[in-house]
Predicted model as a PDB file, atoms N, CA, C, CB and O in Angstrom, pLDDT in the B-factor column:
MODEL        1                                                                  
ATOM      1  N   UNK A   1      82.392  36.123 140.325  1.00 57.00           N  
ATOM      2  CA  UNK A   1      82.819  37.184 139.453  1.00 57.00           C  
ATOM      3  C   UNK A   1      83.228  38.372 140.310  1.00 57.00           C  
ATOM      4  CB  UNK A   1      81.708  37.566 138.452  1.00 57.00           C  
ATOM      5  O   UNK A   1      82.556  38.715 141.282  1.00 57.00           O  
ATOM      6  N   UNK A   2      84.306  38.974 139.947  1.00 60.00           N  
ATOM      7  CA  UNK A   2      84.774  40.142 140.675  1.00 60.00           C  
ATOM      8  C   UNK A   2      84.271  41.427 140.030  1.00 60.00           C  
ATOM      9  CB  UNK A   2      86.295  40.148 140.744  1.00 60.00           C  
ATOM     10  O   UNK A   2      84.007  41.475 138.828  1.00 60.00           O  
ATOM     11  N   UNK A   3      84.149  42.431 140.823  1.00 58.00           N  
ATOM     12  CA  UNK A   3      83.711  43.708 140.250  1.00 58.00           C  
ATOM     13  C   UNK A   3      84.934  44.463 139.726  1.00 58.00           C  
ATOM     14  CB  UNK A   3      82.939  44.567 141.311  1.00 58.00           C  
ATOM     15  O   UNK A   3      85.972  44.526 140.384  1.00 58.00           O  
ATOM     16  N   UNK A   4      84.795  45.010 138.578  1.00 62.00           N  
ATOM     17  CA  UNK A   4      85.872  45.825 138.009  1.00 62.00           C  
ATOM     18  C   UNK A   4      85.419  47.267 137.986  1.00 62.00           C  
ATOM     19  CB  UNK A   4      86.261  45.343 136.577  1.00 62.00           C  
ATOM     20  O   UNK A   4      84.353  47.590 137.462  1.00 62.00           O  
ATOM     21  N   UNK A   5      86.222  48.116 138.549  1.00 63.00           N  
ATOM     22  CA  UNK A   5      85.878  49.536 138.580  1.00 63.00           C  
ATOM     23  C   UNK A   5      86.490  50.238 137.376  1.00 63.00           C  
ATOM     24  CB  UNK A   5      86.361  50.194 139.897  1.00 63.00           C  
ATOM     25  O   UNK A   5      87.657  50.031 137.043  1.00 63.00           O  
ATOM     26  N   UNK A   6      85.701  51.050 136.747  1.00 57.00           N  
ATOM     27  CA  UNK A   6      86.174  51.845 135.617  1.00 57.00           C  
ATOM     28  C   UNK A   6      86.482  53.240 136.148  1.00 57.00           C  
ATOM     29  CB  UNK A   6      85.110  51.891 134.446  1.00 57.00           C  
ATOM     30  O   UNK A   6      85.608  53.891 136.720  1.00 57.00           O  
ATOM     31  N   UNK A   7      87.722  53.705 135.964  1.00 60.00           N  
ATOM     32  CA  UNK A   7      88.048  55.043 136.477  1.00 60.00           C  
ATOM     33  C   UNK A   7      87.271  56.125 135.727  1.00 60.00           C  
ATOM     34  CB  UNK A   7      89.562  55.308 136.362  1.00 60.00           C  
ATOM     35  O   UNK A   7      87.107  56.065 134.508  1.00 60.00           O  
ATOM     36  N   UNK A   8      86.806  57.094 136.471  1.00 57.00           N  
ATOM     37  CA  UNK A   8      86.099  58.220 135.868  1.00 57.00           C  
ATOM     38  C   UNK A   8      87.104  59.164 135.219  1.00 57.00           C  
ATOM     39  CB  UNK A   8      85.247  58.970 136.924  1.00 57.00           C  
ATOM     40  O   UNK A   8      88.199  59.346 135.751  1.00 57.00           O  
ATOM     41  N   UNK A   9      86.762  59.762 134.096  1.00 56.00           N  
ATOM     42  CA  UNK A   9      87.686  60.698 133.448  1.00 56.00           C  
ATOM     43  C   UNK A   9      87.852  61.942 134.315  1.00 56.00           C  
ATOM     44  CB  UNK A   9      87.179  61.085 132.031  1.00 56.00           C  
ATOM     45  O   UNK A   9      86.900  62.432 134.924  1.00 56.00           O  
ATOM     46  N   UNK A  10      89.070  62.432 134.352  1.00 56.00           N  
ATOM     47  CA  UNK A  10      89.353  63.646 135.126  1.00 56.00           C  
ATOM     48  C   UNK A  10      89.161  64.865 134.235  1.00 56.00           C  
ATOM     49  CB  UNK A  10      90.799  63.615 135.711  1.00 56.00           C  
ATOM     50  O   UNK A  10      89.489  64.826 133.049  1.00 56.00           O  
ATOM     51  N   UNK A  11      88.646  65.919 134.784  1.00 53.00           N  
ATOM     52  CA  UNK A  11      88.481  67.165 134.045  1.00 53.00           C  
ATOM     53  C   UNK A  11      89.809  67.913 134.059  1.00 53.00           C  
ATOM     54  CB  UNK A  11      87.337  68.040 134.653  1.00 53.00           C  
ATOM     55  O   UNK A  11      90.249  68.411 135.096  1.00 53.00           O  
ATOM     56  N   UNK A  12      90.430  67.980 132.901  1.00 50.00           N  
ATOM     57  CA  UNK A  12      91.706  68.679 132.776  1.00 50.00           C  
ATOM     58  C   UNK A  12      91.496  69.830 131.802  1.00 50.00           C  
ATOM     59  CB  UNK A  12      92.857  67.715 132.290  1.00 50.00           C  
ATOM     60  O   UNK A  12      91.132  69.604 130.648  1.00 50.00           O  
ATOM     61  N   UNK A  13      91.720  71.063 132.252  1.00 50.00           N  
ATOM     62  CA  UNK A  13      91.521  72.188 131.338  1.00 50.00           C  
ATOM     63  C   UNK A  13      92.553  72.169 130.219  1.00 50.00           C  
ATOM     64  CB  UNK A  13      91.593  73.517 132.098  1.00 50.00           C  
ATOM     65  O   UNK A  13      93.727  71.874 130.445  1.00 50.00           O  
ATOM     66  N   UNK A  14      92.112  72.481 129.041  1.00 46.00           N  
ATOM     67  CA  UNK A  14      92.997  72.518 127.883  1.00 46.00           C  
ATOM     68  C   UNK A  14      93.472  73.948 127.670  1.00 46.00           C  
ATOM     69  CB  UNK A  14      92.283  71.976 126.612  1.00 46.00           C  
ATOM     70  O   UNK A  14      92.648  74.862 127.705  1.00 46.00           O  
ATOM     71  N   UNK A  15      94.762  74.184 127.451  1.00 51.00           N  
ATOM     72  CA  UNK A  15      95.248  75.549 127.252  1.00 51.00           C  
ATOM     73  C   UNK A  15      94.787  76.152 125.937  1.00 51.00           C  
ATOM     74  CB  UNK A  15      96.750  75.574 127.312  1.00 51.00           C  
ATOM     75  O   UNK A  15      94.806  77.374 125.788  1.00 51.00           O  
ATOM     76  N   UNK A  16      94.374  75.334 124.979  1.00 56.00           N  
ATOM     77  CA  UNK A  16      93.944  75.854 123.686  1.00 56.00           C  
ATOM     78  C   UNK A  16      92.509  76.390 123.719  1.00 56.00           C  
ATOM     79  CB  UNK A  16      94.061  74.770 122.635  1.00 56.00           C  
ATOM     80  O   UNK A  16      92.132  77.196 122.868  1.00 56.00           O  
ATOM     81  N   UNK A  17      91.724  75.957 124.678  1.00 46.00           N  
ATOM     82  CA  UNK A  17      90.318  76.348 124.738  1.00 46.00           C  
ATOM     83  C   UNK A  17      90.154  77.426 125.803  1.00 46.00           C  
ATOM     84  CB  UNK A  17      89.403  75.121 125.041  1.00 46.00           C  
ATOM     85  O   UNK A  17      90.462  77.186 126.971  1.00 46.00           O  
ATOM     86  N   UNK A  18      89.666  78.626 125.417  1.00 45.00           N  
ATOM     87  CA  UNK A  18      89.489  79.685 126.415  1.00 45.00           C  
ATOM     88  C   UNK A  18      88.385  79.333 127.396  1.00 45.00           C  
ATOM     89  CB  UNK A  18      89.174  81.016 125.734  1.00 45.00           C  
ATOM     90  O   UNK A  18      87.484  78.558 127.079  1.00 45.00           O  
ATOM     91  N   UNK A  19      88.458  79.899 128.576  1.00 45.00           N  
ATOM     92  CA  UNK A  19      87.428  79.692 129.582  1.00 45.00           C  
ATOM     93  C   UNK A  19      86.102  80.259 129.075  1.00 45.00           C  
ATOM     94  CB  UNK A  19      87.831  80.349 130.929  1.00 45.00           C  
ATOM     95  O   UNK A  19      86.080  81.137 128.213  1.00 45.00           O  
ATOM     96  N   UNK A  20      85.019  79.755 129.612  1.00 43.00           N  
ATOM     97  CA  UNK A  20      83.693  80.144 129.152  1.00 43.00           C  
ATOM     98  C   UNK A  20      83.415  81.621 129.390  1.00 43.00           C  
ATOM     99  CB  UNK A  20      82.639  79.308 129.840  1.00 43.00           C  
ATOM    100  O   UNK A  20      82.747  82.254 128.573  1.00 43.00           O  
ATOM    101  N   UNK A  21      83.908  82.182 130.482  1.00 43.00           N  
ATOM    102  CA  UNK A  21      83.575  83.570 130.811  1.00 43.00           C  
ATOM    103  C   UNK A  21      84.539  84.584 130.208  1.00 43.00           C  
ATOM    104  CB  UNK A  21      83.547  83.741 132.300  1.00 43.00           C  
ATOM    105  O   UNK A  21      84.405  85.777 130.481  1.00 43.00           O  
ATOM    106  N   UNK A  22      85.505  84.156 129.401  1.00 40.00           N  
ATOM    107  CA  UNK A  22      86.412  85.106 128.764  1.00 40.00           C  
ATOM    108  C   UNK A  22      85.722  85.731 127.561  1.00 40.00           C  
ATOM    109  CB  UNK A  22      87.735  84.416 128.341  1.00 40.00           C  
ATOM    110  O   UNK A  22      85.055  85.039 126.792  1.00 40.00           O  
ATOM    111  N   UNK A  23      85.882  87.030 127.402  1.00 39.00           N  
ATOM    112  CA  UNK A  23      85.281  87.729 126.274  1.00 39.00           C  
ATOM    113  C   UNK A  23      86.149  87.533 125.034  1.00 39.00           C  
ATOM    114  CB  UNK A  23      85.104  89.236 126.588  1.00 39.00           C  
ATOM    115  O   UNK A  23      87.375  87.568 125.139  1.00 39.00           O  
ATOM    116  N   UNK A  24      85.555  87.330 123.883  1.00 38.00           N  
ATOM    117  CA  UNK A  24      86.347  87.195 122.668  1.00 38.00           C  
ATOM    118  C   UNK A  24      87.022  88.510 122.300  1.00 38.00           C  
ATOM    119  CB  UNK A  24      85.471  86.715 121.516  1.00 38.00           C  
ATOM    120  O   UNK A  24      86.553  89.583 122.679  1.00 38.00           O  
ATOM    121  N   UNK A  25      88.105  88.426 121.573  1.00 43.00           N  
ATOM    122  CA  UNK A  25      88.879  89.613 121.208  1.00 43.00           C  
ATOM    123  C   UNK A  25      88.127  90.520 120.240  1.00 43.00           C  
ATOM    124  CB  UNK A  25      90.203  89.201 120.594  1.00 43.00           C  
ATOM    125  O   UNK A  25      88.499  91.683 120.081  1.00 43.00           O  
ATOM    126  N   UNK A  26      87.085  90.019 119.594  1.00 44.00           N  
ATOM    127  CA  UNK A  26      86.367  90.812 118.611  1.00 44.00           C  
ATOM    128  C   UNK A  26      85.502  91.892 119.245  1.00 44.00           C  
ATOM    129  CB  UNK A  26      85.514  89.918 117.761  1.00 44.00           C  
ATOM    130  O   UNK A  26      84.984  92.750 118.531  1.00 44.00           O  
ATOM    131  N   UNK A  27      85.328  91.878 120.576  1.00 50.00           N  
ATOM    132  CA  UNK A  27      84.513  92.905 121.223  1.00 50.00           C  
ATOM    133  C   UNK A  27      85.127  94.291 121.117  1.00 50.00           C  
ATOM    134  CB  UNK A  27      84.304  92.557 122.674  1.00 50.00           C  
ATOM    135  O   UNK A  27      84.398  95.282 121.147  1.00 50.00           O  
ATOM    136  N   UNK A  28      86.444  94.389 120.995  1.00 64.00           N  
ATOM    137  CA  UNK A  28      87.093  95.688 120.941  1.00 64.00           C  
ATOM    138  C   UNK A  28      87.236  96.188 119.506  1.00 64.00           C  
ATOM    139  CB  UNK A  28      88.455  95.616 121.605  1.00 64.00           C  
ATOM    140  O   UNK A  28      87.892  97.202 119.269  1.00 64.00           O  
ATOM    141  N   UNK A  29      86.642  95.503 118.568  1.00 77.00           N  
ATOM    142  CA  UNK A  29      86.731  95.892 117.165  1.00 77.00           C  
ATOM    143  C   UNK A  29      85.973  97.206 116.959  1.00 77.00           C  
ATOM    144  CB  UNK A  29      86.163  94.774 116.240  1.00 77.00           C  
ATOM    145  O   UNK A  29      84.860  97.364 117.460  1.00 77.00           O  
ATOM    146  N   UNK A  30      86.576  98.155 116.219  1.00 79.00           N  
ATOM    147  CA  UNK A  30      85.899  99.430 115.968  1.00 79.00           C  
ATOM    148  C   UNK A  30      84.570  99.222 115.254  1.00 79.00           C  
ATOM    149  CB  UNK A  30      86.795 100.354 115.143  1.00 79.00           C  
ATOM    150  O   UNK A  30      84.425  98.299 114.452  1.00 79.00           O  
ATOM    151  N   UNK A  31      83.615 100.074 115.545  1.00 86.00           N  
ATOM    152  CA  UNK A  31      82.290  99.956 114.958  1.00 86.00           C  
ATOM    153  C   UNK A  31      82.178 100.685 113.622  1.00 86.00           C  
ATOM    154  CB  UNK A  31      81.257 100.486 115.917  1.00 86.00           C  
ATOM    155  O   UNK A  31      81.230 100.458 112.871  1.00 86.00           O  
ATOM    156  N   UNK A  32      83.149 101.567 113.319  1.00 86.00           N  
ATOM    157  CA  UNK A  32      83.145 102.337 112.079  1.00 86.00           C  
ATOM    158  C   UNK A  32      84.426 102.059 111.317  1.00 86.00           C  
ATOM    159  CB  UNK A  32      82.994 103.851 112.360  1.00 86.00           C  
ATOM    160  O   UNK A  32      85.373 101.486 111.856  1.00 86.00           O  
ATOM    161  N   UNK A  33      84.445 102.473 110.050  1.00 93.00           N  
ATOM    162  CA  UNK A  33      85.681 102.450 109.287  1.00 93.00           C  
ATOM    163  C   UNK A  33      86.509 103.652 109.736  1.00 93.00           C  
ATOM    164  CB  UNK A  33      85.407 102.478 107.734  1.00 93.00           C  
ATOM    165  O   UNK A  33      85.963 104.667 110.169  1.00 93.00           O  
ATOM    166  N   UNK A  34      87.827 103.527 109.629  1.00 93.00           N  
ATOM    167  CA  UNK A  34      88.696 104.601 110.112  1.00 93.00           C  
ATOM    168  C   UNK A  34      88.462 105.905 109.337  1.00 93.00           C  
ATOM    169  CB  UNK A  34      90.169 104.179 109.999  1.00 93.00           C  
ATOM    170  O   UNK A  34      88.643 106.995 109.880  1.00 93.00           O  
ATOM    171  N   UNK A  35      88.064 105.787 108.081  1.00 93.00           N  
ATOM    172  CA  UNK A  35      87.827 106.996 107.282  1.00 93.00           C  
ATOM    173  C   UNK A  35      86.589 107.761 107.747  1.00 93.00           C  
ATOM    174  CB  UNK A  35      87.678 106.629 105.809  1.00 93.00           C  
ATOM    175  O   UNK A  35      86.458 108.953 107.470  1.00 93.00           O  
ATOM    176  N   UNK A  36      85.682 107.084 108.452  1.00 94.00           N  
ATOM    177  CA  UNK A  36      84.425 107.715 108.876  1.00 94.00           C  
ATOM    178  C   UNK A  36      84.412 108.103 110.355  1.00 94.00           C  
ATOM    179  CB  UNK A  36      83.272 106.783 108.598  1.00 94.00           C  
ATOM    180  O   UNK A  36      83.474 108.747 110.825  1.00 94.00           O  
ATOM    181  N   UNK A  37      85.448 107.711 111.077  1.00 94.00           N  
ATOM    182  CA  UNK A  37      85.510 108.017 112.506  1.00 94.00           C  
ATOM    183  C   UNK A  37      86.082 109.416 112.706  1.00 94.00           C  
ATOM    184  CB  UNK A  37      86.365 106.964 113.262  1.00 94.00           C  
ATOM    185  O   UNK A  37      86.955 109.841 111.950  1.00 94.00           O  
ATOM    186  N   UNK A  38      85.614 110.111 113.685  1.00 96.00           N  
ATOM    187  CA  UNK A  38      86.135 111.417 114.109  1.00 96.00           C  
ATOM    188  C   UNK A  38      86.177 112.448 112.976  1.00 96.00           C  
ATOM    189  CB  UNK A  38      87.524 111.247 114.681  1.00 96.00           C  
ATOM    190  O   UNK A  38      87.248 112.988 112.698  1.00 96.00           O  
ATOM    191  N   UNK A  39      85.069 112.736 112.324  1.00 96.00           N  
ATOM    192  CA  UNK A  39      85.103 113.661 111.186  1.00 96.00           C  
ATOM    193  C   UNK A  39      85.491 115.089 111.565  1.00 96.00           C  
ATOM    194  CB  UNK A  39      83.762 113.679 110.515  1.00 96.00           C  
ATOM    195  O   UNK A  39      86.126 115.781 110.768  1.00 96.00           O  
ATOM    196  N   UNK A  40      85.124 115.542 112.760  1.00 96.00           N  
ATOM    197  CA  UNK A  40      85.434 116.922 113.145  1.00 96.00           C  
ATOM    198  C   UNK A  40      86.931 117.135 113.332  1.00 96.00           C  
ATOM    199  CB  UNK A  40      84.697 117.288 114.427  1.00 96.00           C  
ATOM    200  O   UNK A  40      87.506 118.077 112.786  1.00 96.00           O  
ATOM    201  N   UNK A  41      87.558 116.250 114.109  1.00 96.00           N  
ATOM    202  CA  UNK A  41      88.997 116.414 114.322  1.00 96.00           C  
ATOM    203  C   UNK A  41      89.776 116.118 113.045  1.00 96.00           C  
ATOM    204  CB  UNK A  41      89.478 115.500 115.458  1.00 96.00           C  
ATOM    205  O   UNK A  41      90.858 116.666 112.837  1.00 96.00           O  
ATOM    206  N   UNK A  42      89.244 115.272 112.208  1.00 97.00           N  
ATOM    207  CA  UNK A  42      89.896 114.973 110.924  1.00 97.00           C  
ATOM    208  C   UNK A  42      89.895 116.210 110.029  1.00 97.00           C  
ATOM    209  CB  UNK A  42      89.187 113.794 110.209  1.00 97.00           C  
ATOM    210  O   UNK A  42      90.904 116.530 109.401  1.00 97.00           O  
ATOM    211  N   UNK A  43      88.767 116.897 109.974  1.00 97.00           N  
ATOM    212  CA  UNK A  43      88.659 118.094 109.139  1.00 97.00           C  
ATOM    213  C   UNK A  43      89.619 119.180 109.620  1.00 97.00           C  
ATOM    214  CB  UNK A  43      87.215 118.624 109.143  1.00 97.00           C  
ATOM    215  O   UNK A  43      90.314 119.800 108.815  1.00 97.00           O  
ATOM    216  N   UNK A  44      89.656 119.409 110.933  1.00 97.00           N  
ATOM    217  CA  UNK A  44      90.565 120.417 111.487  1.00 97.00           C  
ATOM    218  C   UNK A  44      92.022 120.058 111.217  1.00 97.00           C  
ATOM    219  CB  UNK A  44      90.335 120.571 112.994  1.00 97.00           C  
ATOM    220  O   UNK A  44      92.825 120.913 110.845  1.00 97.00           O  
ATOM    221  N   UNK A  45      92.349 118.797 111.408  1.00 97.00           N  
ATOM    222  CA  UNK A  45      93.718 118.346 111.143  1.00 97.00           C  
ATOM    223  C   UNK A  45      94.093 118.552 109.681  1.00 97.00           C  
ATOM    224  CB  UNK A  45      93.877 116.871 111.519  1.00 97.00           C  
ATOM    225  O   UNK A  45      95.163 119.080 109.379  1.00 97.00           O  
ATOM    226  N   UNK A  46      93.215 118.137 108.777  1.00 97.00           N  
ATOM    227  CA  UNK A  46      93.505 118.229 107.347  1.00 97.00           C  
ATOM    228  C   UNK A  46      93.646 119.677 106.886  1.00 97.00           C  
ATOM    229  CB  UNK A  46      92.411 117.539 106.547  1.00 97.00           C  
ATOM    230  O   UNK A  46      94.552 120.001 106.118  1.00 97.00           O  
ATOM    231  N   UNK A  47      92.747 120.551 107.355  1.00 97.00           N  
ATOM    232  CA  UNK A  47      92.834 121.966 106.982  1.00 97.00           C  
ATOM    233  C   UNK A  47      94.131 122.588 107.483  1.00 97.00           C  
ATOM    234  CB  UNK A  47      91.633 122.740 107.537  1.00 97.00           C  
ATOM    235  O   UNK A  47      94.770 123.356 106.764  1.00 97.00           O  
ATOM    236  N   UNK A  48      94.519 122.267 108.693  1.00 97.00           N  
ATOM    237  CA  UNK A  48      95.745 122.803 109.266  1.00 97.00           C  
ATOM    238  C   UNK A  48      96.967 122.344 108.469  1.00 97.00           C  
ATOM    239  CB  UNK A  48      95.876 122.379 110.731  1.00 97.00           C  
ATOM    240  O   UNK A  48      97.852 123.145 108.168  1.00 97.00           O  
ATOM    241  N   UNK A  49      97.014 121.071 108.134  1.00 97.00           N  
ATOM    242  CA  UNK A  49      98.168 120.535 107.396  1.00 97.00           C  
ATOM    243  C   UNK A  49      98.268 121.179 106.022  1.00 97.00           C  
ATOM    244  CB  UNK A  49      98.063 119.002 107.257  1.00 97.00           C  
ATOM    245  O   UNK A  49      99.368 121.499 105.569  1.00 97.00           O  
ATOM    246  N   UNK A  50      97.136 121.375 105.350  1.00 98.00           N  
ATOM    247  CA  UNK A  50      97.150 121.989 104.021  1.00 98.00           C  
ATOM    248  C   UNK A  50      97.623 123.444 104.100  1.00 98.00           C  
ATOM    249  CB  UNK A  50      95.746 121.918 103.381  1.00 98.00           C  
ATOM    250  O   UNK A  50      98.410 123.887 103.264  1.00 98.00           O  
ATOM    251  N   UNK A  51      97.149 124.177 105.092  1.00 98.00           N  
ATOM    252  CA  UNK A  51      97.475 125.603 105.197  1.00 98.00           C  
ATOM    253  C   UNK A  51      98.849 125.877 105.812  1.00 98.00           C  
ATOM    254  CB  UNK A  51      96.423 126.297 106.013  1.00 98.00           C  
ATOM    255  O   UNK A  51      99.531 126.815 105.398  1.00 98.00           O  
ATOM    256  N   UNK A  52      99.261 125.076 106.791  1.00 97.00           N  
ATOM    257  CA  UNK A  52     100.455 125.410 107.576  1.00 97.00           C  
ATOM    258  C   UNK A  52     101.557 124.358 107.542  1.00 97.00           C  
ATOM    259  CB  UNK A  52     100.063 125.639 108.987  1.00 97.00           C  
ATOM    260  O   UNK A  52     102.671 124.630 107.989  1.00 97.00           O  
ATOM    261  N   UNK A  53     101.278 123.177 107.029  1.00 96.00           N  
ATOM    262  CA  UNK A  53     102.270 122.099 107.013  1.00 96.00           C  
ATOM    263  C   UNK A  53     102.139 121.216 108.249  1.00 96.00           C  
ATOM    264  CB  UNK A  53     103.690 122.678 106.930  1.00 96.00           C  
ATOM    265  O   UNK A  53     101.636 121.641 109.289  1.00 96.00           O  
ATOM    266  N   UNK A  54     102.599 119.988 108.110  1.00 95.00           N  
ATOM    267  CA  UNK A  54     102.431 118.987 109.162  1.00 95.00           C  
ATOM    268  C   UNK A  54     103.114 119.373 110.470  1.00 95.00           C  
ATOM    269  CB  UNK A  54     102.966 117.663 108.691  1.00 95.00           C  
ATOM    270  O   UNK A  54     102.568 119.136 111.547  1.00 95.00           O  
ATOM    271  N   UNK A  55     104.297 119.962 110.386  1.00 96.00           N  
ATOM    272  CA  UNK A  55     105.048 120.275 111.608  1.00 96.00           C  
ATOM    273  C   UNK A  55     104.356 121.324 112.478  1.00 96.00           C  
ATOM    274  CB  UNK A  55     106.436 120.759 111.247  1.00 96.00           C  
ATOM    275  O   UNK A  55     104.596 121.375 113.684  1.00 96.00           O  
ATOM    276  N   UNK A  56     103.510 122.155 111.890  1.00 97.00           N  
ATOM    277  CA  UNK A  56     102.808 123.188 112.651  1.00 97.00           C  
ATOM    278  C   UNK A  56     101.471 122.695 113.210  1.00 97.00           C  
ATOM    279  CB  UNK A  56     102.576 124.406 111.775  1.00 97.00           C  
ATOM    280  O   UNK A  56     100.773 123.449 113.887  1.00 97.00           O  
ATOM    281  N   UNK A  57     101.116 121.463 112.939  1.00 97.00           N  
ATOM    282  CA  UNK A  57      99.777 120.981 113.291  1.00 97.00           C  
ATOM    283  C   UNK A  57      99.793 119.792 114.240  1.00 97.00           C  
ATOM    284  CB  UNK A  57      99.031 120.607 112.046  1.00 97.00           C  
ATOM    285  O   UNK A  57      98.853 118.998 114.237  1.00 97.00           O  
ATOM    286  N   UNK A  58     100.816 119.650 115.036  1.00 97.00           N  
ATOM    287  CA  UNK A  58     100.902 118.489 115.926  1.00 97.00           C  
ATOM    288  C   UNK A  58      99.735 118.440 116.913  1.00 97.00           C  
ATOM    289  CB  UNK A  58     102.224 118.510 116.690  1.00 97.00           C  
ATOM    290  O   UNK A  58      99.295 117.357 117.297  1.00 97.00           O  
ATOM    291  N   UNK A  59      99.237 119.597 117.320  1.00 97.00           N  
ATOM    292  CA  UNK A  59      98.091 119.640 118.243  1.00 97.00           C  
ATOM    293  C   UNK A  59      96.880 118.942 117.637  1.00 97.00           C  
ATOM    294  CB  UNK A  59      97.735 121.098 118.599  1.00 97.00           C  
ATOM    295  O   UNK A  59      96.209 118.166 118.317  1.00 97.00           O  
ATOM    296  N   UNK A  60      96.594 119.212 116.358  1.00 97.00           N  
ATOM    297  CA  UNK A  60      95.423 118.620 115.706  1.00 97.00           C  
ATOM    298  C   UNK A  60      95.666 117.170 115.330  1.00 97.00           C  
ATOM    299  CB  UNK A  60      95.047 119.416 114.467  1.00 97.00           C  
ATOM    300  O   UNK A  60      94.741 116.359 115.341  1.00 97.00           O  
ATOM    301  N   UNK A  61      96.904 116.842 114.996  1.00 97.00           N  
ATOM    302  CA  UNK A  61      97.239 115.448 114.678  1.00 97.00           C  
ATOM    303  C   UNK A  61      97.076 114.578 115.922  1.00 97.00           C  
ATOM    304  CB  UNK A  61      98.689 115.339 114.127  1.00 97.00           C  
ATOM    305  O   UNK A  61      96.525 113.480 115.847  1.00 97.00           O  
ATOM    306  N   UNK A  62      97.557 115.069 117.067  1.00 97.00           N  
ATOM    307  CA  UNK A  62      97.413 114.325 118.322  1.00 97.00           C  
ATOM    308  C   UNK A  62      95.945 114.201 118.720  1.00 97.00           C  
ATOM    309  CB  UNK A  62      98.207 115.008 119.446  1.00 97.00           C  
ATOM    310  O   UNK A  62      95.524 113.165 119.235  1.00 97.00           O  
ATOM    311  N   UNK A  63      95.168 115.254 118.482  1.00 97.00           N  
ATOM    312  CA  UNK A  63      93.732 115.213 118.802  1.00 97.00           C  
ATOM    313  C   UNK A  63      93.030 114.154 117.955  1.00 97.00           C  
ATOM    314  CB  UNK A  63      93.079 116.602 118.572  1.00 97.00           C  
ATOM    315  O   UNK A  63      92.172 113.427 118.457  1.00 97.00           O  
ATOM    316  N   UNK A  64      93.386 114.063 116.683  1.00 97.00           N  
ATOM    317  CA  UNK A  64      92.791 113.051 115.802  1.00 97.00           C  
ATOM    318  C   UNK A  64      93.185 111.649 116.258  1.00 97.00           C  
ATOM    319  CB  UNK A  64      93.228 113.278 114.336  1.00 97.00           C  
ATOM    320  O   UNK A  64      92.349 110.747 116.278  1.00 97.00           O  
ATOM    321  N   UNK A  65      94.447 111.461 116.623  1.00 97.00           N  
ATOM    322  CA  UNK A  65      94.894 110.144 117.093  1.00 97.00           C  
ATOM    323  C   UNK A  65      94.191 109.743 118.384  1.00 97.00           C  
ATOM    324  CB  UNK A  65      96.409 110.141 117.305  1.00 97.00           C  
ATOM    325  O   UNK A  65      93.808 108.583 118.539  1.00 97.00           O  
ATOM    326  N   UNK A  66      94.015 110.682 119.315  1.00 97.00           N  
ATOM    327  CA  UNK A  66      93.289 110.387 120.561  1.00 97.00           C  
ATOM    328  C   UNK A  66      91.854 109.973 120.270  1.00 97.00           C  
ATOM    329  CB  UNK A  66      93.303 111.608 121.497  1.00 97.00           C  
ATOM    330  O   UNK A  66      91.337 109.029 120.868  1.00 97.00           O  
ATOM    331  N   UNK A  67      91.223 110.678 119.359  1.00 97.00           N  
ATOM    332  CA  UNK A  67      89.841 110.367 119.003  1.00 97.00           C  
ATOM    333  C   UNK A  67      89.752 108.973 118.378  1.00 97.00           C  
ATOM    334  CB  UNK A  67      89.280 111.429 118.033  1.00 97.00           C  
ATOM    335  O   UNK A  67      88.856 108.200 118.715  1.00 97.00           O  
ATOM    336  N   UNK A  68      90.671 108.652 117.474  1.00 96.00           N  
ATOM    337  CA  UNK A  68      90.657 107.341 116.827  1.00 96.00           C  
ATOM    338  C   UNK A  68      90.885 106.223 117.838  1.00 96.00           C  
ATOM    339  CB  UNK A  68      91.719 107.279 115.729  1.00 96.00           C  
ATOM    340  O   UNK A  68      90.249 105.172 117.753  1.00 96.00           O  
ATOM    341  N   UNK A  69      91.784 106.441 118.791  1.00 96.00           N  
ATOM    342  CA  UNK A  69      92.030 105.426 119.826  1.00 96.00           C  
ATOM    343  C   UNK A  69      90.775 105.225 120.676  1.00 96.00           C  
ATOM    344  CB  UNK A  69      93.229 105.836 120.726  1.00 96.00           C  
ATOM    345  O   UNK A  69      90.449 104.101 121.058  1.00 96.00           O  
ATOM    346  N   UNK A  70      90.079 106.314 120.965  1.00 95.00           N  
ATOM    347  CA  UNK A  70      88.851 106.223 121.754  1.00 95.00           C  
ATOM    348  C   UNK A  70      87.768 105.437 120.990  1.00 95.00           C  
ATOM    349  CB  UNK A  70      88.336 107.640 122.111  1.00 95.00           C  
ATOM    350  O   UNK A  70      86.893 104.826 121.604  1.00 95.00           O  
ATOM    351  N   UNK A  71      87.833 105.459 119.662  1.00 95.00           N  
ATOM    352  CA  UNK A  71      86.886 104.711 118.838  1.00 95.00           C  
ATOM    353  C   UNK A  71      87.295 103.249 118.664  1.00 95.00           C  
ATOM    354  CB  UNK A  71      86.753 105.370 117.479  1.00 95.00           C  
ATOM    355  O   UNK A  71      86.550 102.462 118.080  1.00 95.00           O  
ATOM    356  N   UNK A  72      88.487 102.879 119.172  1.00 95.00           N  
ATOM    357  CA  UNK A  72      88.906 101.487 119.125  1.00 95.00           C  
ATOM    358  C   UNK A  72      89.973 101.183 118.092  1.00 95.00           C  
ATOM    359  CB  UNK A  72      87.737 100.639 118.866  1.00 95.00           C  
ATOM    360  O   UNK A  72      90.322 100.018 117.906  1.00 95.00           O  
ATOM    361  N   UNK A  73      90.505 102.196 117.409  1.00 95.00           N  
ATOM    362  CA  UNK A  73      91.551 101.977 116.421  1.00 95.00           C  
ATOM    363  C   UNK A  73      92.913 101.983 117.081  1.00 95.00           C  
ATOM    364  CB  UNK A  73      91.490 103.036 115.326  1.00 95.00           C  
ATOM    365  O   UNK A  73      93.123 102.687 118.069  1.00 95.00           O  
ATOM    366  N   UNK A  74      93.842 101.204 116.545  1.00 94.00           N  
ATOM    367  CA  UNK A  74      95.190 101.123 117.067  1.00 94.00           C  
ATOM    368  C   UNK A  74      96.095 101.977 116.180  1.00 94.00           C  
ATOM    369  CB  UNK A  74      95.684  99.642 117.130  1.00 94.00           C  
ATOM    370  O   UNK A  74      96.683 101.487 115.215  1.00 94.00           O  
ATOM    371  N   UNK A  75      96.195 103.259 116.523  1.00 92.00           N  
ATOM    372  CA  UNK A  75      97.033 104.184 115.745  1.00 92.00           C  
ATOM    373  C   UNK A  75      98.132 104.743 116.610  1.00 92.00           C  
ATOM    374  CB  UNK A  75      96.195 105.329 115.155  1.00 92.00           C  
ATOM    375  O   UNK A  75      98.943 105.541 116.140  1.00 92.00           O  
TER     376      UNK A  75                                                      
ENDMDL                                                                          
END                                                                             
């Protein structure tokens, strides 16, 4: 009787399966709702827009957007 060798399976990485050490995309998800994030800059922005109009309040609008981005929102 002859010996028959069975080939061992080769480890081929699959492109559909992420590597074990990759972090899932859900880690960057904001921890709060957008309505509850950055209440101080939101209040200043809203008061300015009501009193002076949107065009006069770009400083506060940009401050609110920076704060929201820092909290993980894509604005």
